[in-house]
Residue, then its C-alpha position, 0 to 999 in steps of 0.5 A: m856334355l859333362l858329368y859330375q859324380f861322386r863315385m862312391g855315392t849311390n845316386p851318382r853309382r847309377v848314372i855310372i853303372y848305366l853308362a858302363e852297361k850302356g857303353i856310352d863315354i862322356p867327359r866326367y868331373e870327380l867332385d872332391y866329397a872329403n873336402g867339400e866341393h860338392r858344397s863350394v860356390r862354383y858347383l851350387g851354382i850349376n845344382p843348387s842342391g849341392r848332391a851329385p850326380t848333375l849333367v850338364t848338356d850340351t845345351g847348358l842344361a843342368i839335370t840334376d836327378s840321377a833317374a833324369i839323367v838316365e832316362y835323358l842319355e836313353e832317349r839321346f842314345p836309343d840303341r840297345p835300349m835298357i829301359g824295355s823295348d815295347p809298352l809292356s816291358r817298359a812298363r815292367v821296367r819302369s814299375l820296378e825302378r820307381l820301386g828301387s828309387d823307394l828303396v834307395a830313399r828308404g836305405q838312406l835314411w836307415l843308413w843315416n841312422q844305422t851309422n855316424a857316417f852322415p852327421a850332415k844328414e843326420p846329426a843325431p843318429s838313432q838305432e830306435t829310428a833305424d830299426r823302424i826304417s828297417r821294416y819299411l826297407s822289408e817291405l819293398l825287399d820282400i816284393l822285390e824278391k817275389d819279383i824278381g823269381g828265377n830271373a837273372f836280373l831284375a826284370g828279366d834276362e838282361p840288365t835294365i834301368a832297375d837293375f842300375t837303381v837297385f844295386p847301388i844301395f845293396q853295394t853301398a850298405r855291403e861294402r862301405f859300411s858292412l852292413p847285411f842289406g837284403e841278406d835274408h833275401p836269398r833270390l836278391d842275394a844270389w842276384y846282388r851277387r851276380f852283378r857283383l860280378r860285372p866290370s860295371a859293379d867295380y868302384 
């Protein structure tokens, strides 16, 4: 197996954090985003979308979606399950993970318009658009704020793929762009600060 990654990227970090928490060591290749390696002919031949991450399996299949990569690895390495250990816990984790995926998608659209850092994605950032998307972000953050309750992690007392999905968009906004993402949601803010202390969260 070989994982093509961009360690600062929101979607790749879902996989990177998962691997660290799970204790899986696989070969990796760091894409040179600054010089456009993800748009090179060679990489586009592996992943036509030109995005990271991509996991090339031992059979040569390229898995190009971060959630699919994590689920594939969970099936390959079933010890210490991080997707739940029974039907009910798996349903809860998957529900939160999919909510997190929506949060990432909306959060990225917000970042494209809140900053000038993504000209290839949004050549004309709009503060009006960012403000409108912010309301849609708040809808999801409100749900997660209620769901986490008094838990240490999003789905309970142990980290799961739900945490690895949601944490990176918080980290991207707060650490790469110094934006107050989720700071007005006290339970999520506390969760983020706790999770940030974990070795897996380091860049």
